N, C-alpha and C positions, 0 to 999 in steps of 0.2 A: 744311303739316304733316299735314293730313288726307289729302292725296294721297299723301304719303310712306308713311303707315301702310297705306292701302288698297292701294297698289302692292306693298308688302312682303307683305301677306296674299296677294295674287294670285301673287306670285313663289313663295311657299311652295306654293301649290296646283299651279302649273304644274310645279314641280320634282319634287314628290312622285310616286312611282309610284302610290300609293293616295290619291286626294284624299278630302277629307271632314273635315279639321280645322276648316275654316271654311265650305266650300261643300259642300252635299249634292248628291244626284242631281237634285233639283228646282231651281227658281228660275232656270234658264237658265245657270248657271255652267259646267256640263259641256258644254253645247251650244256656247257661245261658245269655250270652251277647245279644242274639237275642230275649230273652223272654221279656214279658211285665214287669216283676218284675225289670229288670235291668234299665228300663226307667220310674220307678214309679214316680219319682219326676221331670220328664222332663218338666212339666208345669211351674215349677219355675226355669227352667234353670239348673237343677242339674240331674246327674245320680247317681247311688249308689256309684261308686268309689269316685267321687268328694265329695259326702256327707260324705263318710268315712274319706277322707283326712281332710276335715274341722273339722269333729267331733272329731277325735282322736288328731289332732293337738291342738284343743281347750281344750280337757281333759288334754293333756300333759302340755300345758301352764298353765292351772289352777293349776295343781299339783306342778309345779315349784314355783308358787307364793303363794301357800296356806300357811298360817301362823297361823291358828287357827283351833280348832275342828269344828267350824261352816263351815269353808271353806271345810274341808274334808267331812262333812256331805253332802254338796251340790254336791261335786264331786262324792261321793258314790251313791247318788240318780241318778245323770246323768249317771254314769257308769251302774247302774242297769237297767235304761231304754235302754241303748245300748245293754245290755246283753239280754233283752227280745226281742228286735228287731232282734238280731242275731239268737236266737232260732227260731223265726218265719221264717227267711229267710232260715235257714238250713232245716226246715220242708218243705218250698216251693220247694227247690231243690230236696228233696227226694220224695215228694208226688205229686207235680204239674208239675215241669219242667222235672223231671225224668232225671236229669243230675247233676253231681257234678263238680263245678269249684274249683280246688285246692287252688287258691289264695283267693277265697271267703271263703273257709273253714278256712284258716289261719286267715283272718280278723274276722270271726264270732267266732272262738275259742278264739282269743285274747280278743274280746269284752266280752265273758262270763267270762274269767279269770279276766278282769278288773272289772266286776260287783261284783264278789266275793271279790276280794282284796279291792276294793273301799269301800264296806260296812264294811269290817273288820277294815280298817284303819280309817273309820269314828268314830269308837269307841275307837281305840287304839292310833291314832297318837297324839304326844305331841304338845304343843304350841311351835312355833318357837321362839328361843331366838332373842332378838333385834339385837345382833351382831353375829348371826350365820354365818357359813362359806358360801361363795358364789361360790367357785370354782366348786363343784359338779353340781350346777345348771347351770353354764356356760357350763360345759362339756355336760350335757344332752341337753341343747338347741342347741349346735353345732351338736350333734348326730341327733337331730330332723331335722335340715336343710339338713344334708347329706342323711337321710332316705327318705325325701320327694323329694329331687332333683336328687339323683342318677339314678332312673329309667328313668327320662327324658333325662339325659346325655347319658345313654347307648342306649336308643332308637334312639337318634340322630346319634350315631356312632356305629351301630351294626356290629358284625361279621356275615359273611354269614352263615345262618343256613343250615344244611345238609338235603336234601330231603330224603324220604324213598327210599329203594333200588329199588322198582318197578318204581319209578319216575326217579331215576338216570340212569337206564338202557335205558330209552326212550329219554334222552336228546340228542339233535342234536349238534354235535361239531361246534363251530364257530357261533352259533345262540342263541338268548334268546328264550328258549323253554318254552311254556306254556303247561303243561301236564294236561289235563282235564278228570276227571272221569265223565261220562255223561250218560244220558238216553234220547233218542230222543223224547220221549213223554213228558218229564218233562218241564213245562212251564218256570221255572227259568233257566234250561239248554238252552232252546231256546233263552232266552234273553241274557245269557252269551255268547252264540255263536255269537250273533251280536256284542257284545263288543270285543270279540277276533278277529273277522273279521276286525273291525275298527283298532285294535292294529296292526294287520299284515299289513294292508294297510299303516298306519302311520309309521311303522317301515321300510318300503321300503327295504324288503329283509333281515332285521336283526332279525325279530321275526318269529317264527314258532309255529304251534299248533300240538300237538299230542293228540289223544283221546284214552281213555281206557274205555271199555264198563262196565257200572254198571247199567244194567236194573233192575228197581224195580219190585217186584212181583205184586204190586198194579196197574201197568200199563200194560194192556194186549198187547199193541202194541210195548212195549219196546224190548222184546226178538226178534221178527221178524226183527225189525229195526236194532238191534245190529248185527244180523247175516248178514243182507244185507250190512251193512257198512264193516264188516270184509271180505265179499266176493267180494266187489268191487275191481277191479285192482288198483294198486297204482296210476296210472295216472288219474283214474277217481274217486278216493276215496273222494276228497274234494267236487266235484260236487254232489256225492251221499250224503254226509253229509248235504249239503245245501238242497237237495231235501227232505231228511228225516225230517230235522228240520221244513221245510215249509209245509210238508204234514199235512192234517187234522188227528188228532189222530185215528179216526175211520177207516182210510184207511191203517193204519199200520198193515196189516194182511199178511199172507204168500203170498196170491195172489196179494195183494196191492203193496208189495215191489217188487215183480216180475214185475209188471207193471211199477214201477219206473225204474227198470233196463232196461226195453225195451225202455222207454222214454229217458234214458241216452245213448242209442245206444250201450249197452254192449252185449256181446255174451250171449244170454239168456240161451242156453243149458249149457254152462260152469258155468254160474251164478247159475242156478237151481241145478246143481250137487254139487256145493260148499255149497249152502244154505241147502240142504238136508243131507249133510254129517255129521255123528256123530262128526267128528273132529272139525267142526265149532262150534257146540253146546258146546263141551268141552273147546274150546278156550274162548268163551264168559263166561263160568262158571268160568274158571281160572281168567279171568280179573275181574269178579265180586267179587271173593274171595279176590283178591289183594286190591280192594277198602275196603272191610270189614276189612282187616288187618291194614289199616291206622288208624282205630279207629274213623274215622269221623262219624258224626251222620246224615249227609244229603248230598244231591247233588244239584247243581254241586259242585264238589271239584276241584279246579284248583291250581296247583303248578307252580309258576314262580321261578325257582331255588329252594331254600328251603322254600320260603314263601307260606304258604297255604292260599287260599281264599275260604271261604265257602259261597255258594249261589251266587246270582247275585250281583257282586261288581265291577262295572266299575272303580270307583275311586281307589279302592285297586289295581286293575289290572294295572292302569296307574302308580301308585306309585311304585308297585313292579317291573315293567319294568324299570322305571327310576333308581331304586336302582341297578338293574343289569348293567345298563350303567355306573353308578358312581363307582369309585374305592372305595371299602369298607375300612374304617379305621380299623374296626375289634376289638372292645372292647369285649372280651369274657364275657358272662353272669356270669360265675363262678367268675370272678374277682370282679364283683359288690357284689355278695354275700359275698365274702371274705372281702371286704372293710366294708360292713355293720356289719359283725361279729366283726371285730377289733374295729370299732367305738363303738358298743354297749358294748363290753368287757371293753374298757377304761372307758366308762361312769359308768358302774356298779362298776368297781374297785375304781373309784374316790369316789363313795358313801360309799364304805366300809372303805376307808381310812379316810374320813372326813364326819362326820354326818352333813347334812345340817340343822338339827334341833337343834344342840347343839352348844353353844358358845365355842370358843377355850379356852383352859386352860389359866389361868392368868400366866404371867411370874413369875419366882421365885422372891421372895422378895416383891411381891405385897401383901399388907395387905388384909386379907379376910374381907368380910362384917360382 
């Protein structure tokens, strides 16, 4: 049941253009989602979350209808196969992807527990009585429907997530603000810049872009470009951003960005003084540190409100802006977890009160066989 719920949560995240209802940009969810392992079965129209939903719903359904030791043996073998696959994927996260998705770990952990208990029950489960009780089975089936459907309901009616403090302090009142952690040499940052430009134009004054510098050490032109952006006056900063994104990476040197400032008609002496000032370097370093504090594992990282978008994601950007325009209904995620806990507890209690494998006791006065 836990695996069904966690797989459904992941299915929501993988299907959505703009993730963030359950997974943020940190925690490894986005990195695992972007890996080849997550799309391993895409050739047959499946990804891992949907495979998990179908697989665990199938195991649960088989468990509800199992009435003989042979049935439990088949379920045990299928559970063991799922457990082996879970161990492989945990190894892939640790050794290949180098990121851990918490919901994936929940699913994989549940699969391993299913494998162990499935094999134990294959040897110990009794034959089901012909007139065994059905109420526990109905209760578990109802819980399965809730577990698989609840994540989709909460995703359709989300509460507005809170952005990190470094993002909140950059939001422009009265506008939908896209806060982008960027590197001017990064190719995906350049593509996302184009998507943001289109969003600003389509928003007709309702959408604004704020950039936070996150120059990568592997990009030699990223630091000079970041300092050039910081040193551009407010009125000319957007034009400078366009010039930096459009410039050939090899031209993003100290002298190259000074040439861009000249081409933009800026006060070159003032620009050079700012560019060479230690305070400018310190500002870029602070902004880079604020990006690392988000826990994200790549750039561009763009926040629209509290929705994080990792990488080049124009569809996610469009969806996130649309959500900001719509009045949020606001179902808190904690309420969903509370609902699942109650439903699971009721199902477990029903099995303790009435054993689905044992026939109800005969009424008093009924002659025994």
